[in-house]
Every structure is written in structure tokens, then in C-alpha cells.
N, C-alpha and C positions, 0 to 999 in steps of 0.2 A: 504493500500500500504506500509506503514512504517512497519507494522507487517510482511508482506511477505518478505521484504528485510532483516529484522532481522533474520528470520528463515534461509534464504539463507546464510547469513554471518555466522550464527552459525554452519551450516553444513560444510561450506568451512573451517572455523577455525578448526573444529574437524578433517577434512581431513588433514590439514597441520600438526596438532599436532601428529596424529597417523601415519602419513606417508603412508596412504592407501586411495584408492579411495572410496568415500562415495557416494552411489547411493540409494536414497530413491525411491523405485518403488511404484507408485500409479496407480490406474485405471485412464483413460481407457486403455485397451489393444487393440492392432490392430491385428486382426486375432485370431485363436484358436489353442491350442496344440492338437496333436493327440496321443492317447494311442493305440498302435498297437501290437497285438499278432501275426501278420503275416497271410498269407493265410493258407489253409489246410496243415498240416504237416503229412507226412506219417510215420507210425510206425507198426511194427509187434507185434502180441499178445505176452504177457509175456516178453516184452522188456521195457527198460527205454527210455523215450523221454524227451528232454530238450526244454522247451518253453521260449524264451526270452520275457521280458516285456520292451518295448521301448516307450519312450515319445519323440515326435518330436516337438521341439520348434522353428524349422527353420522358419524364416520369422515372428515370433511372437514378437512384440515389446510392450513396456510399456512407459508411460510418466513419467520421473523422476521429482524430486522437482524443477529442473531448467527449466522444460518445454521441455527438450530434449527427443527424442525418443531413447530408449536403448533396447538391446536384453532382452527378458523376461528370467529370471533365475529361475530354479527349486530348491526349498529348501526342500520339503518333499512331499510324496504322500502315500495315502492308497488306495489299490485296492482290490476288491472282485471278485473272479473267481468261477463261479458255473458250475458243471459238473455232469454227471451221474456216481455215484460211483460203479455201477455194471460194467462199462466199463473202468474206470480210477481210480487211487488213487494217491494223491499227496505224494511225498516222502519228509518227513521233517527230519531234523537233529537237535534233541533237540530243537524243536520249531522254527526252522529257515529254510529258503530256500537259494539257492546259491546267492552269491552277484552279482551285476552288474559289467560290464567291464568298465563302465565310472569311472574314478579315484575317483571322489567325492562320488560315490555310491558303493565303494568296500568293505564297512563294511557289513557283513552278515545281511540281514534284518530279523526282527521277523515275525513269521507267525503262524496262528492256523487255524484249520478246524472246521466248524460248520456243523453238519450233520442233514439233514431233509429227512426222508424216504429214497428214492433212490438217493438223490442228496446231494453232499457235496459242501460247499462254503469255499474256501481258502481265508483267509484275510491276506494281506501282508502290513506291515508298513515299509517304506523305507525312509531314510532321509540322507542328507549329513551332516557330523559333523563339518566341518571346516568353515573358513571365505569365501573361494572362492566357488561360486556356479556355476553349469554348465548351459550352454545354448546350443541350437542346438539339435542334436539327442543324446538322453541319454538312455543308457541301465541301468535300475534301479535294475533289479533282473533277475534271471533265475530259472524257476520252473521245477523240475523233476517230471514226471508222470510215474507210472507203468501202462502198458496197459493190460487190462484183457479181453476185448471184442473180439468177433470173427471177422475174416476177412470180409470185406465188410461194416462194420459199420462206420459211421461218427459221431464222438462225438463232439458236439459244446461246446465251452468254452464261457460261457456268462459272460461278464465283466461289472463291475460297478465301477466307481471311487467314493470313499467315500470322498476323500480330495486330492486336488492338489494345493499346495501353493507355492507362490513366497515370498522370504524374504523381509521385509520392508527395512532393512538396511543391507548393507554388512559391518558389523563392528565386530571386534574380540569379541567373547563371547556374541554376540548379540541375535538374535531371537532364539527361540526354534525350534525343527524340523518341527512343523506345524504352526509356527508363520507367520505373513505376510498376504498377500491378496490372494484371490482365483483366479486361472487361468482358463479362459474359455477353454473348451476342448470338444473333441468328441472321441468316442470309436470305434475302428475297432475290431469286435469280431472275434476270431480265431476258429479253429477246428482241430481235429486230425482224419485222415483217417486211418483205420486199414486195412492193406494189408495182402495178403497170406504169410505164412511162408515158407521159403526155408530151406531144410535140406539136403545139398549135401552129407554128409557122412552117412546119415541115422541112426544117433545115438540117435534120439529122442529129440535133442536139436536144435532149429532153428539156422541157420547161424548167423543172426543178434544178437541173444541173446548170442551166443558163442563169437562173436567178442566184443560185449559190455562188456563181463565179462572176457576177457583175455584168452579165450580158443581157440582151433584150429578147425575151421569149416570143415577141411579136415581130421581130425583124429577121427575115431569112438571110439577109445579106451579111450579118455579123458572123456567119459560119465561115466566111472566106477571109476574115480579118485576122491579123496576128497581134493580139492585144499585148503580149509581152516581148515581141520582137525576137523570138527564138527560132524563126523560120518554120514554125508549125502553125498552120491556120487553126482557128478555134475548133473546127469540127474534128481535125486530126488530134487535137488535144483531148477531146472527149473520147475518141476511139481508143487512144493509148492510155487513158486514165491519168493524164497529167493536168497540171494547174495552168489554165490559159493566162493567168496573171503573174506567173512566175517562170522565168526561162530555165530554172534549174529546180524542178519540183521536189527532188529528193535531197537537195543541198549537198551533193557530193562533188561540186566544183565543175561538173561537165554539163553543158546545155542539153536539154531534153532531146532536141533534134539530132545532136551528135551521138547520143546514146542509142537512139532508135536506129540510126544509120549503121552503127557498129554492131547491131544485134544485141544490145544490152538493155537492161530494164531501167527506164527513166524514173521509176517509183521505188527502186531499191538502192539505198545509199551504199550498200556493200558490193553492188554490181556496176562497174563502170569501166570504160575503155581508157587506154593511154591518152593523156590530154596535157596540153601546155596550160598551166594555171597562172603564169606570171603575165603582167602587163608591160608592154615594151616602152622604152624611152623614145619619144617621137621627135625630140629636138636635140640637135647637136650644134656645137659652136666651132666655126672654122679655126683650125690650128690648135684646138684644145682636145684633150682626151675625151672620148665617148665610151660609155660602158653600159651594158645591159646584161643581167644574169637571167638566162632562160631557165625556168623551173617547171619540171614535169611532175605529175601526180604519182608516178611509179619510179622506184629506184632502179639502178643498173641500166640506165638509159644512155644512149649515145646521141650527141648533138651534131647537126650538120647545117651549113649555110648553102641553100640551093640557089639563092639569088642575093647579091649584095654589091654595094659600090666598091670600087677599087680600094684596096688597103684594109678592108674590114675582115676580121678573122673571128673564129669561135673555138673555144677549147672543147674538144670532143667529150671530155669527161665531166667538167664542171658546168658547161653551158654558158661560160662567160664570153660575151662579145666585146671585143676591143677594136678601137678605130680612132685615128686622128685625121679627120677630113682636112683637105687642103683648100686653099682659097677658091680654086676653080671648081670645087665641088659644092659651092654654095647653091642651094636649091633643094628639090625634092628627090628622094631616092627610095626605091622599093627594096624591102628586105624580106626574104622568105626563109624561115627556120624550120628544120625538120628534126624531130626527135624519134628515135627508134629503140625498140627492144627486139628480142629474138622472135616475138610473135606479132607485134603491132607497130604502127607508126602514127604520128600526129604532125600536123603542119600549122604554122602560124605565119601569116603575111601581114606586114605593116609598112607604113611610109614614114620615113624620118626626114625632117627638114634641117638642112645645114644653114645656119645664120652667121653673119659676120659679128653682130653685136658690138661694133665700135672697137674691137681689139686693135691696138696699134695707134689709135688716135690719141696719143699721149697728151698733147697740149689742148685737146678738146675743142678744136676749131672746126670740126666737121669734115676734115680731110685727113688722109693718111699719106704723108709725103716725107721729103728729106728732113723737114723740121722735127718730125717725130723721131726719125732715125737718129739724129744728132742727140736728142734727149736720152734715148735708150742707150746709146754708146756711152754717154757721160755717166749714166746710172750704173752700167755694167762695170765701168772703170773706177767707180767709187767717187767720181768727181761731182756728183749731184745727188742730193737726198730727195727721193720722190715723195709727193703727198700720197695719201691713201688712194685717191682716185687715179693719180698717175701710175702708181704701182700696179693697180688692177688692170690697166690698159697696156702697160709695158710688159707684164708677165705673160707673154704670148702663149707659152706652152703650159701655163697653169701649174708650174711645179713649185711655186712659192719663192722663186729666186729670179733675179734679173741678171743675166750673164750673156756670154757670147752666143748661146743658143737662141736667145730672144732676139739678139741683133740680126742673126742670119735669117730667122723666120720673118722678121719685119722687113728685111730686104726683099724676101720672096714676095711678101704681100704687096709691097710698093711696086716692084718691077713686073709682077704678074697681072697687075690691074690693067 
């Protein structure tokens, strides 16, 4: 009895010091929580459907350390949802599903898919990060599914709760996301009913799909538009199950059209072809070093220059392009890079513009002539200390020095003009 009183006084003292309510939840619970995916949800084939995951703690109470009955609070939950992957596929965004609408569960939850034959199991881990934990009806996450099956099918969502926890203490920086004690619960399994597609304008894209992707279900001409500029018209996006508003539907770095052309899946981030993922430098300065590192999405690649201006080279292993354009190369040049592996190749073509950018106009009079050459010679010999602006225009090869090399380069600029 004395020990129990000591524990109560310790908790009460902590509450007074921290200025927050301290509730130590312990078993037993009165009642059980319900995890509910809802009744059958209707969706048309080749559309996205959002399934909410709700935990109902209404009426569920626990006994705290003072013997009082308090509302049961949710600290963290892990859920597994199994479904037929020939009928549905979960839409993940970099290993996450959409957050819940309950404030404490507004952090995007982690998720991953485990595949077994024709069935996928989506595993979601969701937890509240702060001190305050929610009670009552809680929306912990929302899962998007792409519907593949034909009309008339009903796809069950078989749900299992791997972990449902209530925190032991509501203290700042206290329990981890799955700390605390287990909450008794039951599961209400949901399902998705696939219904007939309507296509009022007869453009080959169902109305529900058009509305879901920002298109006009009454305009047949939008079937031939390319909303995201990925070289796939909107109707082809529907046929291939890709997003007409996103050129890279599975976020694997390769455009949808390129994946389809290569025979890969534009909806599977793990299935992609060889691709150049870097963006080129499109401006070069005459008589100054130019560099661009070509990066591919697969290792053990070889790099080649199929088309390039004179003097440009590429390192076959690193993909580094080097070049010092001369004065008479001022203008536009086409560069074509090819990257290869033992099985695949990818090509990137771009245009680089060589500009003069006033290099050599040391005295800033708008001309490059003998007067500038005299100044650079004096600077190279240490007879004149340049201003910052003069230094930038006199350092022709951009090596941070003004010496005989800059003198020779400036002579070339003057006499080649």
C-alpha cells in the first residue's frame, strides 16, 4: 500500500513539474476498437480509388494508474491489407501512402508491398509523433488503389492488424511509436466493386477516369492531347494505366513513353530501362573550360559522344564531358551522348551555345583590341595590379591566374576576329 501511494505521488509530482496531464494507461480495457475499411466501394476499371483506414475508439476506455476510467488513446498501428493484384494495385509515393485526416496522424505513413503469386499485401506503419494522442474515431491513413479488373468483379480487401498500441505515458519525448500496451480490437474487412465504365463523349476514355485526371468527359478531342508533354496522348495514357498529368507516373526517373517503348512497365518503379537522368549544361563560354557529367540510372555503363563540336571529349567510364571552345566556335552546337550496357543503350541530344561574354575586354570599352592586350601583358609581368572586374576579363582560361597563357589566348581572340 505504501509503495502504491509512492508511485501515485511520483506521477502527480511529475505532472505538476511538467505542466501537462500525466495518464498512465494500463489494462484492462473496457470494450474493443474497430478497424474499418468501410462497406463495398464502387470504382470503374482503370481509375484510382481512395480507401480510408479508420480506427474507432469511441466508447473504449482504459484504467489509469489512479484507478480512473479514461478514453483509450491510439499511439501507433501497423496494418496489412491483402488483395488480388490482377484486379488492384496499391499506389505508393516513394514508399508511403496518403496521410490520415486526424491531426495527430497527418504525417505520411511508411508502406511497402509484399507480393505472393497473384496476391499483394500492403503493410502500413502509422504513428502519431507528438505528446497529444487521439481518441474516438481516427483516420490513420488513406490508400490509393489503381483498378485493373473488369466490371462486375468484387475485390475483397483482407485486413490484419499487426500492432495496435496505446501509449503508456502521455509525456513529452516519451514512448516510441509502438510503445505502450496492446489495444483489443476487431477488423471490418472492406471490398471494392468494379462497375461498368461510362464514356459519354466516346473518346475511348471512361468519364470517371477523365474526371479523376482533370480532363473533360464531354470533349472527345482531349483524347488526342498530351497534357503532361511525355509524348503519350491522353487516350494512350488511359490504355497503359499511366497518369496523363505526370510524365513519369511511377517516379523512377524514366518518362512513361520511354518505358513503354522499351517494353517496361510505366507503373512499376522497380521496372525501368537504361536512361540518362542528368540535365546537360547548355551554355559554354569561349576560351573557358566547359564540363558536363552525364549520369545514367544503371551502373557499369559506358559513355560515348556520337555527335559533338571539335575538341569536345567524354570519359568513357565517368561520363565527364570536357571542352574548351575557341572563338570561332561561338554559336550553337548539337551534342549527342550515348550510354550503353551489355544489354541496353540510351541517347541524349542537346544544343549548347558558345558565348563570348566580354572575355578579353579588359578596359571595358566595348572592344577587344591591342589596348586590352597591353593591359594583360602588364598584369602577367606583374607591372599592373588589376581590379576585380579587370581580373575576371583578363583571366581568359579561367584558371585563377593571369600569365602568358592568357596573353596568347587574347592574341588569338584579337587576331581571329
